[in-house]
C-alpha angles and dihedrals in degrees: 000000000000114000120228119244090248090056092051090049089051089054090058093054099056117116119254091258092054095045099056108100119255093243092051114031110041114108122229095265093049092049090054095049101037095080096141114078128203093198144340127225115201087335095310110123127232103203120223087229089065092053089049093049095048094045093050092046092052094047090051093048093049091064093221098322094103124053123207099243133156089249091053091050090049088054091050090051092052090051093050091048090054091047091051090051091050091045092053090049090052090051090048088056089049091239088143086074091060111118094224091051092051091050092049092049091051091050092046093050090048092048092050095049090046089056090052091047093051091050089052092048090050088058098043095041097044107135120243120249091248092055092049091050091048092052090048092053091046094053092043092052092045091055093049093249097298136085098233133271134312123205133212110203145151130210145185117221122201134164098229124068093210091055091050090052091050090052090054089052091048092050091050087053092056103269116157110257095208093049093049091048092052090049102041115016119113092203106102092189094064102023097097092046094053094259095307119156127199124258106276146139115278090236090070089074128070112277101259091049093045093049092049091048094052091048093057126091121224109288095014127126125208112268092211131035114267111226121213134155087274096058134263121336132202105200131195121191108217102176146343128213137178115249111229116243109253120254118259095252091054095058100026094103093048092051091047090054092048094050092044090051092052091048091049092049091049091049092051092047088051091054091049091050091054096042121098102233122187116184114205117196118214114252 
């Protein structure tokens, strides 16, 4: 049976665990439990459990684009049959004795077991609800009960510094900011609205723009052009407001991840501290 190009492409996207041939990669526990085979190739079994693992992995990675259908599983089986044939040919050629192959297998095995270990650590080191709540309250108190400031501004962007300076002079003389922005700004996103920008944190903007914005008082316009990679800006701060601190349920998952990450890092550092490490420099 000739595999379609899409099937061959699928074969290249399997994870390391799924790609290792049935006769080579299954661990001892899997060999004991995988008693039902989906196929054999020259007597070497391809366990049904392997088909199941690969199919589920591919469906999960596709994010809804691939459905777990009988046809899809047949395709997976054909791919694994072809891989087993190629694997057996590689063994016949004694390519499993190749130094690079041995190194790659060792690294792949290590990578797979590390993934399993990290999943286990994520379960065992998952923070308790009380600890997550405590961290939330700590961060909230540290921030003074709010999540920083948001700024409402408008700007005029031009390519030439001299033109930007003339705009500042014109504004000081009573020119209408919105009208000048519609006539002169090089920012297509704010041109039609007279240079107005949405409410947002200053950190969203490039650093020179953000710094200039935070230095302004409500109603003020920059006295000098602000240069960025986009050109020269004339900025007016229209208003400032305090951003409300998010509710616990909104950031609970984020805090859990942060605490779990710290716990995992501390656990790893503890293992390193107890390990007997000897570094050998190449001569």
